[in-house]
NUKE-318787 format. One record per residue: x, y, z of N, C-alpha, C in turn; residue in three letters; residue number from 1. Coordinates in steps of 0.001 Angstrom, whole numbers, plus 500000, padded with zeros to 6 digits. Example, Ala and Ser with C-alpha at 12.3 -4.5 7.8 and 13.67 -1.06 7.14 Angstrom:
BEGIN
+--------+--------+--------+--------+--------+--------+--------+--------+--------+------+-----+
:   n_c1 :   n_c2 :   n_c3 :  ca_c1 :  ca_c2 :  ca_c3 :   c_c1 :   c_c2 :   c_c3 : rest :  nr :
+--------+--------+--------+--------+--------+--------+--------+--------+--------+------+-----+
: 513190 : 494310 : 507800 : 512300 : 495500 : 507800 : 513200 : 496700 : 507800 :  ALA :   1 :
: 512850 : 497750 : 507080 : 513670 : 498940 : 507140 : 512900 : 500030 : 507870 :  SER :   2 :
+--------+--------+--------+--------+--------+--------+--------+--------+--------+------+-----+
This chain:
BEGIN
+--------+--------+--------+--------+--------+--------+--------+--------+--------+------+-----+
:   n_c1 :   n_c2 :   n_c3 :  ca_c1 :  ca_c2 :  ca_c3 :   c_c1 :   c_c2 :   c_c3 : rest :  nr :
+--------+--------+--------+--------+--------+--------+--------+--------+--------+------+-----+
: 485779 : 500160 : 494129 : 485271 : 501627 : 493964 : 486495 : 502412 : 493955 :  MET :   1 :
: 486510 : 503329 : 493118 : 487497 : 503929 : 493099 : 487973 : 505125 : 494100 :  ALA :   2 :
: 488822 : 505224 : 494289 : 489398 : 506479 : 495262 : 490299 : 507152 : 494824 :  GLN :   3 :
: 490639 : 508480 : 495605 : 491887 : 509296 : 495257 : 491438 : 510460 : 496679 :  ASN :   4 :
: 492583 : 509823 : 497555 : 492573 : 510591 : 499047 : 493784 : 510455 : 499661 :  THR :   5 :
: 493908 : 510709 : 500989 : 495024 : 510499 : 501738 : 494656 : 510064 : 503180 :  THR :   6 :
: 494950 : 509085 : 503657 : 494985 : 508192 : 504351 : 496131 : 508415 : 505336 :  LEU :   7 :
: 495690 : 508165 : 506686 : 496754 : 507846 : 507975 : 496647 : 506494 : 508444 :  THR :   8 :
: 498183 : 506209 : 508419 : 498434 : 505228 : 508734 : 498445 : 505123 : 510175 :  ILE :   9 :
: 497749 : 504424 : 511119 : 498138 : 504289 : 512407 : 499508 : 503551 : 512711 :  PRO :  10 :
: 500414 : 503918 : 513797 : 501553 : 503251 : 514419 : 501446 : 501762 : 514222 :  ALA :  11 :
: 502081 : 501125 : 513724 : 502305 : 499487 : 513838 : 501007 : 498664 : 513706 :  SER :  12 :
: 500367 : 499237 : 512638 : 499154 : 498584 : 512121 : 498933 : 498540 : 510881 :  THR :  13 :
: 498744 : 497261 : 510204 : 498896 : 497285 : 508730 : 497068 : 497754 : 508264 :  TRP :  14 :
: 497362 : 498581 : 507699 : 496071 : 499244 : 507127 : 495792 : 499151 : 505342 :  THR :  15 :
: 494781 : 498910 : 505375 : 494075 : 498542 : 503928 : 494128 : 499906 : 502947 :  GLN :  16 :
: 494895 : 500010 : 502059 : 495066 : 501379 : 501243 : 493924 : 501277 : 500319 :  ILE :  17 :
: 493508 : 500401 : 499816 : 492604 : 500038 : 498888 : 491424 : 499711 : 499535 :  THR :  18 :
: 490598 : 499957 : 498501 : 488815 : 499486 : 499125 : 487830 : 498743 : 497790 :  ASP :  19 :
: 488663 : 498021 : 497506 : 488049 : 497208 : 496190 : 489191 : 496571 : 495530 :  ALA :  20 :
: 489309 : 495395 : 495132 : 489950 : 494691 : 494257 : 490845 : 495659 : 492951 :  ASP :  21 :
: 492047 : 495748 : 492780 : 492558 : 496499 : 491889 : 493548 : 496062 : 491013 :  ILE :  22 :
: 493971 : 496613 : 489868 : 494932 : 495970 : 489303 : 496359 : 497068 : 489207 :  ALA :  23 :
: 495910 : 498703 : 489794 : 497032 : 499506 : 489034 : 496693 : 500305 : 490396 :  ARG :  24 :
: 497716 : 501301 : 490899 : 497768 : 502031 : 491890 : 498718 : 503157 : 491840 :  ILE :  25 :
: 498328 : 504250 : 492376 : 499434 : 505230 : 492426 : 499181 : 505869 : 493838 :  THR :  26 :
: 500293 : 505526 : 494689 : 500462 : 506137 : 495659 : 501798 : 506744 : 496176 :  PHE :  27 :
: 501828 : 507546 : 497324 : 503059 : 508236 : 497692 : 502996 : 508198 : 499327 :  GLN :  28 :
: 504189 : 507993 : 500008 : 504439 : 508044 : 501417 : 504312 : 510119 : 501398 :  ASN :  29 :
: 503346 : 510638 : 502265 : 503758 : 511746 : 502345 : 503694 : 511912 : 503887 :  VAL :  30 :
: 504032 : 511124 : 504516 : 504336 : 511320 : 506066 : 505617 : 511655 : 506373 :  GLY :  31 :
: 506262 : 511592 : 507501 : 507447 : 511814 : 508073 : 508155 : 510769 : 508288 :  SER :  32 :
: 507371 : 509556 : 508502 : 508194 : 508162 : 508501 : 508097 : 507152 : 507432 :  ASN :  33 :
: 509082 : 506436 : 507489 : 508929 : 505424 : 506378 : 507934 : 504803 : 506367 :  HIS :  34 :
: 507089 : 503870 : 505533 : 506299 : 503024 : 505296 : 506367 : 501733 : 504672 :  ALA :  35 :
: 505592 : 500630 : 504737 : 506129 : 499143 : 504296 : 504809 : 499240 : 503472 :  LEU :  36 :
: 504889 : 498750 : 502492 : 503697 : 498442 : 501423 : 503774 : 497015 : 500971 :  ILE :  37 :
: 502619 : 496427 : 501242 : 502645 : 495142 : 500857 : 501044 : 494549 : 499924 :  LYS :  38 :
: 501169 : 493763 : 498976 : 500050 : 493462 : 498485 : 499592 : 492028 : 499127 :  ALA :  39 :
: 498291 : 491873 : 498675 : 497441 : 490343 : 499387 : 496517 : 490156 : 498124 :  THR :  40 :
: 496262 : 488982 : 498199 : 495274 : 488197 : 497509 : 493871 : 488195 : 498285 :  VAL :  41 :
: 493174 : 489421 : 498248 : 491905 : 489403 : 498473 : 492202 : 490499 : 500053 :  GLY :  42 :
: 491141 : 490691 : 500821 : 491381 : 491486 : 501742 : 491496 : 491103 : 503181 :  ALA :  43 :
: 492507 : 490128 : 503140 : 493122 : 489536 : 504551 : 494369 : 490424 : 504870 :  SER :  44 :
: 494476 : 490812 : 505712 : 495382 : 491667 : 506717 : 496991 : 491195 : 506823 :  THR :  45 :
: 497711 : 491393 : 506176 : 499192 : 490731 : 506400 : 499384 : 490485 : 507969 :  PRO :  46 :
: 500083 : 489173 : 507946 : 500544 : 488694 : 509270 : 501952 : 489117 : 509626 :  SER :  47 :
: 502610 : 489296 : 508582 : 504329 : 489508 : 508506 : 504540 : 490456 : 507737 :  ASN :  48 :
: 506016 : 490610 : 507712 : 506582 : 491763 : 506644 : 507171 : 490920 : 505120 :  PHE :  49 :
: 507087 : 489823 : 505369 : 507916 : 489311 : 504223 : 507224 : 489899 : 502950 :  ASN :  50 :
: 507584 : 489949 : 501538 : 507733 : 490670 : 500726 : 506894 : 492217 : 500621 :  GLY :  51 :
: 507059 : 492804 : 501675 : 506805 : 494451 : 501878 : 507934 : 495102 : 501133 :  ALA :  52 :
: 507572 : 496324 : 500750 : 508563 : 497227 : 500270 : 508475 : 498286 : 500914 :  ILE :  53 :
: 509732 : 498787 : 501263 : 509906 : 500179 : 501966 : 509988 : 501291 : 501232 :  ARG :  54 :
: 509168 : 502115 : 501639 : 508915 : 503564 : 500843 : 509090 : 504868 : 502069 :  TYR :  55 :
: 510499 : 505534 : 501718 : 510925 : 506515 : 502555 : 509677 : 507561 : 502297 :  ASN :  56 :
: 509803 : 508817 : 503073 : 509073 : 509982 : 502893 : 509134 : 510419 : 501658 :  PRO :  57 :
: 508100 : 510934 : 501239 : 508353 : 511447 : 499443 : 508175 : 510129 : 498585 :  GLY :  58 :
: 508854 : 509131 : 498396 : 508671 : 507928 : 497985 : 507285 : 507159 : 497468 :  GLN :  59 :
: 506890 : 506931 : 496079 : 505868 : 506131 : 495862 : 506037 : 505615 : 494464 :  GLY :  60 :
: 504525 : 505218 : 494277 : 504696 : 504650 : 492800 : 503569 : 505486 : 491975 :  GLU :  61 :
: 503567 : 505724 : 490588 : 502225 : 506164 : 490015 : 501940 : 505178 : 488730 :  ARG :  62 :
: 500682 : 504853 : 489047 : 499816 : 504267 : 487937 : 500806 : 502828 : 487845 :  ASN :  63 :
: 501086 : 501931 : 489027 : 501817 : 500840 : 488575 : 500804 : 499792 : 488533 :  VAL :  64 :
: 501061 : 498604 : 487652 : 500662 : 497414 : 488031 : 501085 : 496854 : 489021 :  LEU :  65 :
: 500229 : 496023 : 490057 : 500504 : 495016 : 491070 : 501357 : 493853 : 490571 :  LEU :  66 :
: 501064 : 493465 : 489355 : 501643 : 492617 : 488599 : 503247 : 492745 : 488468 :  THR :  67 :
: 503526 : 494213 : 488308 : 504882 : 494668 : 488152 : 505272 : 495008 : 489402 :  ASP :  68 :
: 504598 : 495405 : 490483 : 505295 : 495976 : 491604 : 505379 : 494189 : 492479 :  LEU :  69 :
: 504519 : 493677 : 492704 : 504610 : 492497 : 492918 : 504853 : 491002 : 492303 :  PHE :  70 :
: 505692 : 490532 : 491293 : 505763 : 489817 : 490528 : 505396 : 488241 : 491016 :  PRO :  71 :
: 505807 : 488181 : 492308 : 505932 : 486742 : 492761 : 504833 : 486533 : 493796 :  GLY :  72 :
: 503636 : 487188 : 493814 : 502606 : 487458 : 494188 : 501062 : 487003 : 493003 :  LEU :  73 :
: 500851 : 485802 : 492602 : 499852 : 485599 : 491888 : 498466 : 486378 : 492103 :  THR :  74 :
: 497776 : 486777 : 491431 : 496406 : 487335 : 492100 : 496411 : 488570 : 492727 :  GLY :  75 :
: 497568 : 489194 : 493450 : 497475 : 490216 : 494266 : 496504 : 491226 : 493761 :  ALA :  76 :
: 495827 : 491762 : 494388 : 494659 : 492732 : 494199 : 494176 : 493942 : 495375 :  ASN :  77 :
: 494864 : 493622 : 496688 : 494970 : 494601 : 497617 : 496152 : 495204 : 497998 :  ARG :  78 :
: 496137 : 496177 : 498674 : 497295 : 496876 : 498981 : 497253 : 497293 : 500381 :  VAL :  79 :
: 498397 : 497249 : 501304 : 498060 : 497328 : 502624 : 499363 : 498297 : 503086 :  TYR :  80 :
: 499466 : 499193 : 504053 : 500701 : 500199 : 504471 : 500703 : 499695 : 505957 :  ALA :  81 :
: 502119 : 499926 : 506546 : 502571 : 499776 : 507489 : 503681 : 500836 : 508269 :  TYR :  82 :
: 503644 : 501541 : 509193 : 504366 : 502240 : 509870 : 504419 : 502379 : 511261 :  SER :  83 :
: 505891 : 501671 : 511504 : 506252 : 502132 : 512926 : 505876 : 503190 : 513647 :  PRO :  84 :
: 505845 : 504162 : 513325 : 504777 : 505622 : 513783 : 503904 : 505898 : 513016 :  ASP :  85 :
: 503086 : 506854 : 513382 : 502069 : 506961 : 512354 : 502366 : 507683 : 511168 :  ALA :  86 :
: 501958 : 507749 : 509752 : 502370 : 507787 : 508649 : 501186 : 508442 : 508046 :  SER :  87 :
: 501602 : 509026 : 506733 : 500141 : 509315 : 505855 : 500380 : 508646 : 504634 :  GLN :  88 :
: 499634 : 508241 : 503614 : 499821 : 507792 : 502493 : 498823 : 508058 : 501338 :  VAL :  89 :
: 498891 : 509200 : 500453 : 498163 : 509180 : 499448 : 497870 : 508236 : 498371 :  VAL :  90 :
: 496592 : 508018 : 498276 : 496436 : 506806 : 497096 : 495529 : 506974 : 496256 :  VAL :  91 :
: 495512 : 506464 : 495121 : 494437 : 507029 : 494012 : 494574 : 505468 : 493352 :  SER :  92 :
: 493147 : 504916 : 492989 : 493107 : 504153 : 492148 : 491536 : 503907 : 491551 :  HIS :  93 :
: 491434 : 503170 : 490401 : 490072 : 502958 : 489981 : 489485 : 501726 : 490350 :  ALA :  94 :
+--------+--------+--------+--------+--------+--------+--------+--------+--------+------+-----+
């Protein structure tokens, strides 16, 4: 399902920012704290920080393929965000 929204990322909790299997994503960290972004295969919540990419406030990606962002993860189709303090992420995907 397509979405275009701003999500609140609770402190110290992996939060899925996609609501369906996707191939491309646009997102930006619009909070005041850094966020870690990590892809998974399927809707399984990450259990560690391996392979997560740090995005500081104001940073993000525009219409990027998950295969380009996470080339070592075959079949990546869901994306999660994590912040040690609460943050916000704008996300858009088809």
